[in-house]
NUDRENMI-644557 format. One record per residue: x, y, z of N, C-alpha, C, O in turn. Coordinates in steps of 0.02 Angstrom, whole numbers. Layout:
! NUDRENMI-644557
{{X, Y, Z}, {X, Y, Z}, {X, Y, Z}, {X, Y, Z}}
...
END
This chain:
! NUDRENMI-644557
{{1108, -419, -1286}, {1139, -491, -1298}, {1095, -544, -1258}, {1048, -530, -1220}}
{{1119, -611, -1276}, {1086, -660, -1238}, {1129, -715, -1217}, {1177, -718, -1255}}
{{1130, -743, -1188}, {1156, -816, -1172}, {1136, -874, -1194}, {1163, -928, -1182}}
{{1079, -862, -1232}, {1054, -929, -1275}, {1001, -896, -1324}, {970, -844, -1313}}
{{997, -942, -1388}, {960, -927, -1437}, {929, -993, -1465}, {935, -1048, -1438}}
{{896, -980, -1521}, {865, -1040, -1554}, {881, -1052, -1627}, {873, -1006, -1666}}
{{901, -1104, -1645}, {916, -1128, -1709}, {847, -1135, -1757}, {851, -1135, -1818}}
{{797, -1139, -1728}, {733, -1135, -1774}, {691, -1074, -1759}, {675, -1054, -1703}}
{{677, -1049, -1812}, {631, -984, -1804}, {563, -998, -1771}, {523, -954, -1756}}
{{554, -1064, -1761}, {471, -1064, -1709}, {486, -1085, -1651}, {442, -1100, -1610}}
{{559, -1087, -1636}, {577, -1074, -1562}, {558, -1135, -1514}, {540, -1132, -1455}}
{{569, -1198, -1562}, {565, -1264, -1531}, {599, -1261, -1481}, {646, -1221, -1480}}
{{585, -1305, -1420}, {628, -1329, -1360}, {687, -1372, -1386}, {739, -1363, -1354}}
{{690, -1408, -1425}, {740, -1444, -1446}, {795, -1399, -1483}, {855, -1410, -1483}}
{{765, -1348, -1512}, {818, -1294, -1548}, {859, -1255, -1512}, {899, -1218, -1541}}
{{854, -1258, -1439}, {875, -1208, -1394}, {952, -1203, -1382}, {974, -1249, -1347}}
{{994, -1160, -1404}, {1061, -1177, -1401}, {1095, -1123, -1356}, {1081, -1063, -1365}}
{{1137, -1142, -1311}, {1171, -1093, -1258}, {1237, -1080, -1289}, {1275, -1120, -1317}}
{{1247, -1001, -1278}, {1317, -984, -1302}, {1384, -1010, -1285}, {1434, -1014, -1320}}
{{1372, -1028, -1220}, {1439, -1065, -1182}, {1443, -1130, -1214}, {1497, -1149, -1237}}
{{1377, -1174, -1219}, {1401, -1241, -1260}, {1430, -1238, -1330}, {1477, -1274, -1349}}
{{1396, -1188, -1368}, {1426, -1179, -1435}, {1488, -1166, -1440}, {1522, -1198, -1481}}
{{1516, -1118, -1403}, {1578, -1089, -1396}, {1633, -1135, -1394}, {1685, -1135, -1425}}
{{1605, -1186, -1338}, {1651, -1239, -1323}, {1657, -1296, -1359}, {1712, -1319, -1374}}
{{1601, -1322, -1376}, {1594, -1382, -1422}, {1572, -1380, -1491}, {1571, -1433, -1522}}
{{1553, -1324, -1520}, {1535, -1323, -1584}, {1587, -1306, -1637}, {1636, -1272, -1622}}
{{1576, -1332, -1700}, {1621, -1334, -1758}, {1617, -1266, -1786}, {1565, -1234, -1789}}
{{1677, -1246, -1808}, {1689, -1187, -1837}, {1625, -1158, -1889}, {1607, -1099, -1895}}
{{1603, -1211, -1919}, {1533, -1201, -1962}, {1478, -1172, -1917}, {1451, -1117, -1924}}
{{1468, -1220, -1868}, {1410, -1208, -1815}, {1408, -1141, -1790}, {1357, -1105, -1793}}
{{1470, -1121, -1762}, {1485, -1042, -1739}, {1461, -993, -1780}, {1433, -944, -1758}}
{{1471, -1004, -1845}, {1445, -956, -1888}, {1383, -942, -1917}, {1368, -897, -1956}}
{{1345, -988, -1891}, {1274, -987, -1905}, {1232, -941, -1883}, {1249, -920, -1828}}
{{1175, -915, -1908}, {1122, -868, -1875}, {1071, -911, -1831}, {1056, -970, -1840}}
{{1054, -878, -1792}, {1016, -902, -1742}, {946, -843, -1724}, {942, -786, -1748}}
{{899, -873, -1678}, {849, -822, -1667}, {824, -808, -1604}, {808, -853, -1566}}
{{821, -753, -1590}, {803, -698, -1519}, {761, -752, -1488}, {729, -791, -1522}}
{{762, -755, -1416}, {743, -781, -1363}, {655, -762, -1383}, {611, -803, -1399}}
{{651, -702, -1378}, {582, -669, -1384}, {551, -697, -1453}, {573, -702, -1510}}
{{486, -714, -1417}, {441, -749, -1491}, {435, -694, -1546}, {438, -705, -1607}}
{{425, -635, -1516}, {401, -592, -1586}, {460, -537, -1614}, {450, -482, -1639}}
{{510, -564, -1605}, {573, -528, -1619}, {605, -554, -1688}, {602, -614, -1700}}
{{628, -519, -1723}, {641, -546, -1796}, {730, -534, -1798}, {764, -538, -1849}}
{{750, -522, -1741}, {819, -513, -1754}, {858, -584, -1774}, {841, -639, -1752}}
{{902, -576, -1811}, {952, -637, -1819}, {1013, -623, -1764}, {1037, -568, -1750}}
{{1032, -686, -1737}, {1081, -689, -1682}, {1134, -717, -1699}, {1131, -765, -1737}}
{{1192, -696, -1675}, {1272, -727, -1707}, {1303, -735, -1645}, {1295, -695, -1599}}
{{1346, -797, -1638}, {1379, -812, -1564}, {1452, -753, -1568}, {1486, -738, -1617}}
{{1457, -732, -1502}, {1524, -701, -1489}, {1555, -738, -1446}, {1527, -749, -1393}}
{{1616, -763, -1459}, {1657, -804, -1423}, {1681, -764, -1349}, {1694, -705, -1338}}
{{1680, -816, -1309}, {1719, -781, -1243}, {1785, -757, -1261}, {1830, -780, -1295}}
{{1775, -686, -1217}, {1834, -645, -1229}, {1858, -613, -1163}, {1895, -640, -1122}}
{{1836, -562, -1160}, {1831, -524, -1070}, {1778, -561, -1036}, {1787, -591, -983}}
{{1715, -557, -1072}, {1653, -583, -1040}, {1648, -646, -1068}, {1691, -670, -1104}}
{{1575, -687, -1045}, {1568, -738, -1052}, {1530, -746, -1139}, {1498, -703, -1169}}
{{1546, -813, -1163}, {1502, -818, -1238}, {1441, -798, -1245}, {1401, -822, -1206}}
{{1418, -755, -1290}, {1339, -727, -1281}, {1327, -729, -1357}, {1368, -746, -1399}}
{{1256, -707, -1368}, {1214, -712, -1438}, {1213, -619, -1450}, {1202, -577, -1407}}
{{1226, -610, -1507}, {1218, -526, -1520}, {1174, -533, -1572}, {1169, -584, -1606}}
{{1139, -478, -1580}, {1089, -459, -1630}, {1138, -429, -1699}, {1175, -380, -1698}}
{{1124, -470, -1751}, {1171, -434, -1819}, {1125, -368, -1832}, {1153, -314, -1834}}
{{1068, -371, -1839}, {1036, -311, -1877}, {976, -293, -1826}, {918, -293, -1845}}
{{996, -276, -1758}, {953, -243, -1710}, {886, -289, -1699}, {857, -322, -1743}}
{{873, -285, -1644}, {799, -313, -1609}, {748, -274, -1640}, {758, -217, -1661}}
{{681, -309, -1643}, {623, -278, -1652}, {617, -216, -1592}, {648, -214, -1539}}
{{577, -177, -1612}, {550, -115, -1571}, {529, -142, -1494}, {550, -117, -1442}}
{{491, -191, -1499}, {456, -209, -1439}, {498, -268, -1386}, {478, -290, -1332}}
{{552, -281, -1418}, {595, -337, -1388}, {643, -317, -1326}, {691, -280, -1340}}
{{638, -331, -1279}, {672, -318, -1217}, {751, -333, -1230}, {799, -298, -1211}}
{{752, -375, -1256}, {835, -397, -1261}, {875, -341, -1294}, {934, -333, -1281}}
{{838, -299, -1338}, {869, -241, -1368}, {890, -192, -1321}, {926, -146, -1340}}
{{868, -197, -1252}, {882, -134, -1216}, {920, -161, -1153}, {938, -121, -1110}}
{{936, -247, -1142}, {973, -265, -1095}, {1046, -248, -1084}, {1077, -231, -1134}}
{{1079, -251, -1025}, {1147, -242, -1031}, {1172, -311, -1032}, {1132, -357, -1034}}
{{1236, -321, -1031}, {1270, -378, -1015}, {1251, -409, -953}, {1226, -381, -904}}
{{1268, -485, -961}, {1249, -524, -895}, {1302, -578, -892}, {1303, -612, -944}}
{{1344, -594, -849}, {1382, -634, -836}, {1376, -683, -781}, {1391, -667, -723}}
{{1355, -743, -798}, {1337, -784, -737}, {1396, -802, -683}, {1383, -822, -626}}
{{1461, -793, -707}, {1508, -801, -668}, {1528, -751, -615}, {1567, -763, -568}}
{{1490, -681, -630}, {1497, -624, -587}, {1444, -642, -521}, {1440, -605, -472}}
{{1410, -699, -528}, {1348, -710, -467}, {1338, -782, -446}, {1360, -825, -484}}
{{1310, -799, -394}, {1309, -854, -367}, {1231, -875, -366}, {1194, -876, -317}}
{{1214, -894, -442}, {1147, -913, -438}, {1126, -960, -407}, {1065, -958, -398}}
{{1162, -1020, -379}, {1132, -1078, -349}, {1113, -1052, -264}, {1076, -1086, -229}}
{{1137, -1003, -245}, {1110, -968, -184}, {1049, -910, -188}, {1036, -872, -142}}
{{1016, -911, -251}, {974, -862, -257}, {904, -883, -237}, {876, -932, -262}}
{{875, -843, -187}, {806, -866, -163}, {755, -802, -184}, {750, -748, -155}}
{{724, -823, -237}, {676, -772, -276}, {621, -740, -229}, {603, -683, -240}}
{{596, -774, -179}, {550, -752, -128}, {594, -686, -86}, {578, -626, -83}}
{{647, -717, -61}, {677, -668, -13}, {706, -613, -51}, {718, -561, -20}}
{{722, -616, -126}, {755, -571, -149}, {702, -503, -168}, {719, -444, -167}}
{{634, -531, -185}, {576, -488, -202}, {567, -451, -139}, {566, -390, -140}}
{{562, -484, -83}, {551, -451, -13}, {592, -405, 7}, {569, -353, 30}}
{{663, -415, 1}, {722, -366, 5}, {701, -299, -41}, {717, -245, -17}}
{{673, -300, -93}, {673, -244, -133}, {610, -201, -108}, {604, -139, -111}}
{{562, -250, -82}, {488, -212, -69}, {517, -177, 5}, {490, -123, 16}}
{{557, -194, 46}, {570, -174, 103}, {589, -105, 123}, {641, -84, 100}}
{{555, -68, 162}, {565, 7, 173}, {600, 30, 211}, {580, 37, 269}}
{{677, 52, 190}, {714, 71, 255}, {700, 134, 280}, {692, 187, 250}}
{{699, 120, 346}, {690, 177, 387}, {747, 247, 395}, {808, 241, 393}}
{{718, 297, 403}, {767, 356, 408}, {821, 335, 473}, {881, 349, 471}}
{{791, 302, 526}, {836, 310, 583}, {903, 254, 574}, {952, 250, 612}}
{{891, 221, 522}, {942, 164, 510}, {1012, 201, 496}, {1019, 239, 448}}
{{1055, 190, 534}, {1118, 199, 526}, {1170, 175, 479}, {1181, 116, 490}}
{{1211, 204, 424}, {1247, 172, 381}, {1297, 146, 430}, {1310, 166, 487}}
{{1331, 76, 383}, {1385, 48, 414}, {1453, 88, 427}, {1479, 116, 378}}
{{1476, 92, 472}, {1544, 120, 467}, {1588, 89, 421}, {1574, 37, 392}}
{{1651, 126, 415}, {1696, 95, 345}, {1725, 33, 380}, {1735, -12, 339}}
{{1738, 20, 429}, {1772, -43, 455}, {1720, -104, 453}, {1732, -163, 439}}
{{1668, -79, 469}, {1604, -134, 477}, {1589, -153, 391}, {1568, -210, 378}}
{{1601, -108, 341}, {1590, -129, 270}, {1649, -168, 251}, {1642, -213, 211}}
{{1707, -154, 276}, {1757, -195, 260}, {1764, -254, 286}, {1791, -296, 250}}
{{1743, -274, 351}, {1738, -336, 378}, {1680, -372, 339}, {1685, -432, 327}}
{{1627, -337, 321}, {1567, -374, 289}, {1591, -408, 224}, {1569, -463, 211}}
{{1639, -377, 181}, {1668, -383, 129}, {1711, -452, 136}, {1715, -497, 94}}
{{1739, -450, 192}, {1790, -505, 195}, {1741, -573, 213}, {1758, -627, 190}}
{{1687, -568, 250}, {1650, -626, 269}, {1609, -649, 199}, {1588, -705, 184}}
{{1604, -599, 170}, {1553, -617, 114}, {1604, -622, 46}, {1586, -589, -3}}
{{1656, -654, 42}, {1710, -665, -6}, {1668, -721, -72}, {1633, -771, -62}}
{{1681, -698, -119}, {1659, -738, -174}, {1601, -707, -219}, {1582, -656, -190}}
{{1569, -716, -272}, {1500, -700, -298}, {1448, -702, -250}, {1454, -742, -204}}
{{1394, -664, -255}, {1340, -655, -218}, {1288, -674, -260}, {1305, -680, -319}}
{{1226, -686, -247}, {1160, -690, -287}, {1146, -620, -316}, {1170, -570, -290}}
{{1107, -619, -371}, {1088, -550, -394}, {1035, -530, -337}, {998, -571, -309}}
{{1037, -462, -326}, {997, -425, -271}, {966, -369, -302}, {907, -363, -287}}
{{989, -328, -339}, {953, -274, -376}, {887, -304, -424}, {881, -364, -437}}
{{843, -256, -447}, {794, -281, -500}, {827, -298, -561}, {818, -350, -593}}
{{871, -247, -577}, {904, -253, -642}, {957, -323, -646}, {961, -361, -694}}
{{991, -326, -589}, {1028, -402, -589}, {969, -457, -597}, {975, -500, -641}}
{{912, -456, -556}, {863, -514, -551}, {846, -529, -628}, {848, -585, -654}}
{{825, -459, -661}, {791, -462, -733}, {843, -489, -783}, {831, -533, -823}}
{{898, -460, -778}, {954, -497, -820}, {976, -569, -828}, {996, -595, -880}}
{{968, -603, -757}, {973, -679, -751}, {917, -709, -768}, {921, -767, -788}}
{{863, -682, -766}, {797, -738, -781}, {796, -730, -850}, {782, -779, -884}}
{{813, -656, -890}, {793, -656, -967}, {856, -699, -998}, {853, -713, -1058}}
{{914, -722, -961}, {972, -747, -987}, {951, -834, -977}, {993, -874, -998}}
{{901, -856, -951}, {885, -913, -944}, {821, -932, -976}, {772, -895, -978}}
{{823, -988, -1000}, {760, -1019, -1028}, {700, -1025, -972}, {711, -1044, -915}}
{{646, -1009, -992}, {593, -1009, -961}, {578, -1070, -914}, {543, -1065, -863}}
{{607, -1128, -937}, {613, -1201, -902}, {673, -1223, -864}, {684, -1276, -834}}
{{716, -1160, -875}, {776, -1178, -839}, {753, -1165, -741}, {712, -1128, -714}}
{{794, -1206, -719}, {766, -1207, -638}, {831, -1160, -596}, {891, -1169, -604}}
{{802, -1114, -557}, {856, -1063, -530}, {835, -1059, -462}, {779, -1035, -454}}
{{872, -1080, -402}, {849, -1082, -334}, {787, -1129, -330}, {748, -1108, -287}}
{{771, -1174, -354}, {716, -1220, -349}, {641, -1195, -385}, {585, -1220, -383}}
{{664, -1143, -414}, {601, -1123, -465}, {607, -1108, -532}, {651, -1071, -554}}
{{557, -1139, -572}, {571, -1125, -656}, {566, -1048, -662}, {531, -1014, -625}}
{{613, -1018, -725}, {617, -954, -729}, {542, -934, -749}, {529, -875, -738}}
{{500, -965, -772}, {442, -950, -805}, {379, -938, -737}, {323, -912, -741}}
{{413, -966, -681}, {370, -964, -627}, {391, -901, -589}, {354, -885, -542}}
{{446, -860, -602}, {473, -801, -577}, {459, -750, -619}, {435, -701, -590}}
{{466, -746, -674}, {461, -691, -730}, {395, -702, -777}, {385, -754, -809}}
{{359, -656, -777}, {303, -673, -824}, {313, -607, -882}, {300, -548, -870}}
{{341, -636, -952}, {363, -596, -1003}, {333, -621, -1061}, {303, -674, -1054}}
{{334, -589, -1131}, {327, -636, -1183}, {341, -706, -1206}, {314, -738, -1250}}
{{391, -720, -1165}, {400, -801, -1169}, {374, -838, -1139}, {369, -897, -1156}}
{{346, -810, -1083}, {326, -854, -1020}, {247, -855, -1026}, {218, -905, -1004}}
{{210, -804, -1053}, {143, -794, -1035}, {105, -840, -1061}, {52, -848, -1031}}
{{116, -880, -1114}, {63, -932, -1149}, {68, -995, -1094}, {14, -1020, -1076}}
{{122, -1019, -1071}, {130, -1084, -1031}, {125, -1066, -964}, {100, -1107, -925}}
{{147, -1002, -940}, {154, -1004, -869}, {99, -938, -831}, {97, -915, -774}}
{{62, -922, -889}, {23, -866, -861}, {-48, -884, -825}, {-80, -838, -799}}
{{-71, -948, -825}, {-123, -968, -796}, {-125, -970, -726}, {-175, -956, -692}}
{{-59, -990, -703}, {-55, -993, -624}, {-15, -941, -598}, {25, -951, -553}}
{{-27, -866, -631}, {2, -809, -602}, {-29, -782, -536}, {-86, -760, -538}}
{{-1, -783, -490}, {-11, -747, -422}, {52, -742, -379}, {106, -758, -404}}
{{48, -723, -326}, {99, -720, -280}, {166, -678, -307}, {160, -636, -351}}
{{219, -691, -281}, {289, -654, -291}, {290, -663, -371}, {271, -715, -399}}
{{311, -611, -400}, {321, -624, -488}, {355, -570, -494}, {351, -527, -450}}
{{393, -562, -550}, {422, -518, -590}, {387, -497, -648}, {398, -537, -694}}
{{349, -450, -665}, {325, -440, -731}, {353, -389, -772}, {374, -334, -753}}
{{352, -415, -832}, {394, -364, -892}, {333, -338, -941}, {312, -379, -982}}
{{308, -284, -940}, {247, -252, -984}, {262, -193, -1014}, {319, -172, -1015}}
{{209, -160, -1042}, {217, -90, -1084}, {169, -50, -1044}, {129, -75, -1005}}
{{174, 9, -1054}, {111, 57, -1043}, {69, 63, -1102}, {93, 77, -1157}}
{{1, 52, -1090}, {-34, 58, -1141}, {-20, 134, -1154}, {4, 176, -1117}}
{{-48, 139, -1234}, {-27, 207, -1263}, {-88, 255, -1255}, {-82, 310, -1282}}
{{-149, 242, -1219}, {-212, 280, -1210}, {-207, 304, -1129}, {-229, 357, -1106}}
{{-177, 259, -1097}, {-202, 276, -1020}, {-157, 229, -978}, {-166, 169, -975}}
{{-99, 268, -942}, {-48, 230, -921}, {-45, 246, -847}, {-6, 211, -815}}
{{-76, 289, -817}, {-89, 302, -743}, {-144, 348, -723}, {-174, 390, -755}}
{{-149, 328, -656}, {-217, 356, -619}, {-180, 404, -572}, {-131, 376, -546}}
{{-188, 464, -553}, {-176, 508, -516}, {-228, 528, -457}, {-270, 572, -468}}
{{-227, 496, -396}, {-269, 521, -336}, {-239, 572, -308}, {-178, 577, -308}}
{{-286, 624, -274}, {-264, 672, -229}, {-220, 642, -168}, {-231, 587, -141}}
{{-176, 679, -154}, {-131, 662, -95}, {-179, 662, -34}, {-217, 709, -26}}
{{-176, 602, 13}, {-212, 612, 74}, {-154, 598, 126}, {-105, 560, 122}}
{{-173, 637, 174}, {-146, 626, 249}, {-150, 545, 270}, {-201, 510, 264}}
{{-92, 526, 292}, {-89, 456, 336}, {-116, 411, 299}, {-168, 383, 318}}
{{-79, 393, 228}, {-88, 353, 187}, {-72, 275, 201}, {-95, 223, 178}}
{{-21, 290, 250}, {-2, 225, 283}, {-28, 175, 325}, {-8, 118, 336}}
{{-87, 215, 351}, {-149, 182, 382}, {-184, 146, 339}, {-220, 101, 361}}
{{-181, 159, 270}, {-225, 101, 227}, {-198, 35, 232}, {-230, -12, 208}}
{{-150, 27, 258}, {-130, -45, 252}, {-156, -95, 295}, {-158, -155, 283}}
{{-175, -67, 344}, {-235, -107, 386}, {-288, -117, 389}, {-319, -140, 437}}
{{-317, -93, 306}, {-385, -98, 288}, {-378, -150, 228}, {-323, -157, 200}}
{{-432, -186, 210}, {-420, -242, 145}, {-417, -198, 84}, {-439, -142, 73}}
{{-380, -243, 48}, {-341, -236, -22}, {-381, -193, -64}, {-365, -142, -95}}
{{-436, -225, -60}, {-496, -194, -107}, {-529, -115, -91}, {-553, -75, -130}}
{{-521, -112, -34}, {-539, -35, -4}, {-479, 15, -13}, {-487, 76, -19}}
{{-429, -11, -12}, {-385, 45, -20}, {-363, 73, -94}, {-323, 119, -102}}
{{-392, 39, -143}, {-381, 45, -216}, {-410, 127, -240}, {-388, 161, -286}}
{{-459, 141, -200}, {-495, 204, -232}, {-446, 260, -201}, {-449, 313, -231}}
{{-411, 259, -157}, {-364, 323, -142}, {-298, 316, -160}, {-256, 357, -142}}
{{-282, 264, -198}, {-205, 259, -210}, {-204, 281, -289}, {-251, 267, -327}}
{{-143, 318, -309}, {-121, 326, -376}, {-96, 263, -403}, {-82, 217, -364}}
{{-89, 254, -474}, {-85, 181, -487}, {-47, 202, -573}, {-63, 244, -615}}
{{6, 155, -573}, {19, 131, -654}, {-1, 98, -688}, {6, 41, -666}}
{{-34, 98, -752}, {-65, 29, -775}, {-12, -1, -830}, {25, 36, -862}}
{{-14, -62, -836}, {20, -94, -888}, {-11, -153, -920}, {-58, -180, -892}}
{{14, -179, -984}, {-34, -232, -1019}, {40, -269, -1051}, {95, -246, -1068}}
{{17, -319, -1050}, {61, -390, -1075}, {25, -415, -1124}, {-28, -436, -1099}}
{{27, -426, -1190}, {-19, -451, -1240}, {17, -494, -1296}, {75, -481, -1314}}
{{-22, -546, -1322}, {2, -570, -1383}, {-62, -585, -1415}, {-114, -565, -1389}}
{{-62, -624, -1476}, {-114, -633, -1521}, {-178, -667, -1483}, {-237, -659, -1498}}
{{-155, -706, -1433}, {-195, -754, -1397}, {-224, -727, -1336}, {-282, -745, -1324}}
{{-197, -688, -1298}, {-214, -679, -1238}, {-197, -594, -1220}, {-168, -556, -1260}}
{{-219, -576, -1156}, {-196, -510, -1133}, {-203, -512, -1059}, {-254, -533, -1032}}
{{-147, -487, -1023}, {-135, -476, -959}, {-134, -398, -941}, {-98, -361, -975}}
{{-176, -371, -882}, {-165, -312, -871}, {-150, -296, -800}, {-182, -332, -762}}
{{-114, -256, -773}, {-72, -246, -721}, {-82, -170, -690}, {-59, -118, -715}}
{{-122, -176, -626}, {-116, -111, -591}, {-65, -102, -535}, {-57, -141, -488}}
{{-34, -52, -544}, {26, -47, -495}, {17, 4, -438}, {40, 59, -454}}
{{-12, 3, -374}, {-32, 57, -345}, {16, 78, -297}, {63, 41, -282}}
{{10, 131, -272}, {69, 173, -222}, {42, 199, -175}, {0, 243, -185}}
{{63, 178, -106}, {45, 221, -54}, {96, 290, -34}, {80, 342, -4}}
{{146, 276, -56}, {185, 334, -53}, {188, 370, -106}, {216, 350, -156}}
{{156, 433, -100}, {157, 483, -155}, {221, 514, -175}, {219, 551, -224}}
{{269, 506, -148}, {337, 521, -172}, {361, 475, -218}, {389, 493, -270}}
{{352, 418, -205}, {380, 356, -255}, {334, 381, -321}, {354, 407, -373}}
{{275, 365, -303}, {234, 381, -379}, {259, 440, -408}, {268, 439, -469}}
{{273, 494, -377}, {292, 552, -426}, {367, 541, -448}, {390, 569, -498}}
{{401, 501, -412}, {471, 499, -449}, {468, 445, -501}, {513, 454, -542}}
{{431, 394, -514}, {427, 365, -558}, {400, 393, -620}, {430, 390, -674}}
{{330, 427, -608}, {299, 460, -663}, {352, 512, -691}, {363, 513, -751}}
{{379, 548, -656}, {428, 597, -682}, {479, 566, -716}, {500, 599, -763}}
{{516, 492, -703}, {548, 459, -730}, {514, 451, -806}, {542, 474, -856}}
{{462, 423, -807}, {431, 395, -869}, {428, 446, -910}, {452, 435, -965}}
{{398, 521, -896}, {405, 572, -944}, {460, 601, -972}, {464, 628, -1027}}
{{503, 592, -931}, {582, 606, -938}, {594, 687, -934}, {641, 719, -958}}
{{550, 705, -905}, {553, 776, -882}, {501, 810, -900}, {451, 786, -926}}
{{511, 892, -881}, {436, 926, -891}, {427, 955, -962}, {476, 962, -999}}
{{371, 969, -978}, {359, 996, -1038}, {356, 927, -1102}, {346, 944, -1160}}
{{364, 869, -1088}, {356, 830, -1122}, {291, 805, -1166}, {240, 808, -1133}}
{{283, 783, -1226}, {206, 770, -1239}, {191, 710, -1242}, {132, 697, -1253}}
{{242, 654, -1235}, {229, 588, -1239}, {295, 550, -1188}, {354, 568, -1179}}
{{264, 503, -1166}, {316, 475, -1125}, {389, 456, -1150}, {397, 427, -1204}}
{{433, 471, -1117}, {506, 445, -1144}, {514, 363, -1135}, {555, 333, -1170}}
{{477, 330, -1090}, {493, 247, -1077}, {428, 218, -1082}, {378, 236, -1051}}
{{432, 166, -1129}, {374, 134, -1147}, {362, 68, -1096}, {305, 47, -1089}}
{{416, 37, -1064}, {409, -31, -1029}, {430, -20, -965}, {469, 26, -950}}
{{402, -65, -919}, {421, -68, -848}, {418, -133, -840}, {383, -175, -868}}
{{480, -141, -778}, {466, -215, -750}, {455, -200, -675}, {486, -157, -643}}
{{412, -236, -653}, {380, -226, -583}, {411, -305, -540}, {413, -359, -570}}
{{426, -300, -489}, {440, -354, -441}, {396, -338, -374}, {404, -292, -334}}
{{347, -391, -374}, {306, -381, -311}, {259, -448, -300}, {262, -501, -332}}
{{214, -429, -247}, {175, -488, -249}, {104, -477, -261}, {69, -434, -234}}
{{88, -517, -303}, {21, -504, -355}, {-48, -528, -332}, {-43, -580, -300}}
{{-99, -508, -338}, {-166, -547, -326}, {-204, -525, -385}, {-201, -468, -408}}
{{-250, -588, -414}, {-302, -555, -473}, {-358, -522, -431}, {-385, -536, -377}}
{{-365, -473, -475}, {-428, -423, -460}, {-493, -430, -500}, {-540, -395, -482}}
{{-500, -477, -559}, {-547, -489, -600}, {-541, -552, -628}, {-491, -571, -658}}
{{-598, -587, -617}, {-609, -657, -637}, {-630, -668, -707}, {-629, -723, -735}}
{{-654, -601, -735}, {-685, -603, -807}, {-632, -583, -846}, {-641, -587, -906}}
{{-572, -560, -826}, {-518, -535, -869}, {-454, -561, -845}, {-465, -596, -796}}
{{-397, -560, -859}, {-319, -567, -836}, {-309, -498, -816}, {-280, -456, -851}}
{{-338, -487, -748}, {-304, -414, -722}, {-290, -429, -651}, {-328, -457, -612}}
{{-221, -403, -635}, {-183, -406, -565}, {-170, -352, -548}, {-167, -304, -586}}
{{-159, -349, -485}, {-143, -284, -446}, {-85, -297, -399}, {-73, -356, -386}}
{{-50, -251, -371}, {-16, -256, -328}, {1, -168, -302}, {-11, -119, -337}}
{{30, -165, -233}, {51, -112, -205}, {127, -127, -192}, {154, -174, -163}}
{{159, -59, -231}, {226, -62, -223}, {252, -13, -152}, {224, 40, -137}}
{{305, -38, -115}, {319, 12, -59}, {391, 42, -65}, {411, 84, -25}}
{{437, 17, -127}, {499, 52, -143}, {494, 64, -210}, {458, 34, -250}}
{{545, 125, -224}, {567, 124, -294}, {595, 76, -333}, {588, 69, -394}}
{{638, 34, -284}, {679, -25, -297}, {637, -84, -330}, {665, -133, -354}}
{{569, -75, -329}, {531, -128, -369}, {513, -98, -437}, {471, -129, -470}}
{{534, -55, -457}, {513, -31, -525}, {575, -9, -566}, {614, 30, -540}}
{{586, -31, -626}, {629, -9, -667}, {600, 1, -742}, {562, -42, -764}}
{{615, 51, -777}, {582, 58, -844}, {633, 54, -898}, {693, 45, -886}}
{{608, 60, -953}, {643, 41, -1018}, {601, 84, -1081}, {541, 96, -1081}}
{{656, 105, -1137}, {614, 137, -1183}, {591, 99, -1239}, {554, 124, -1281}}
END
């Protein structure tokens, strides 16, 4: 599903239509028209589903293309969240935060009091919630003072927003078919690596490798892990269990702080510190 679609197959900005607007202001004939998926390479025809239990949205009549992320996303209702209070950098830093084992859980009464203080919708917090919000807004929409294209790099935003890619970003990409991870021997005191320059840490760290490409350009991403346990957990999930001959999942979404590692090509790297920073899709 998607909260917006395009009336024009070329996805021209002026042909963008939001489901809520069409459901509220469109004529019966306009509501029955076919629209096009926000993903530029998807061939799905979209149709309006009027508001019932959830908000109005567009759904695919004949399924999305295999490489289209919209075919794998769940439902998103903006009324369930406070998008106006969303702070992108704080949200990503919260995902990166490593919870110490000594941190005690809140008592039941403290949790109840916390709920009373935070009445009403809150901003998206988990990576899945953040991704759903960003995918259901056009790249030029502004949330929390930032354009969606400056927060999420995907097949919609890569051509226009890819030139200034750095810092805190969410990346949606796929695993290359030939080589998608590098496993390094487990070392003791890997945490000490954080005190040396980034480039000198890389030879000691296991990594996932991702690619985002179109007919015009290609971005490559290296996702490094200091925590061997997190790396093993992610790899196990990607393969879908023991004895598999090929990965179960082909796509990954990573929220982190990125830096360019090659000036000759669009290659970027990051170090993840929490499994909350990564989600995978078939």
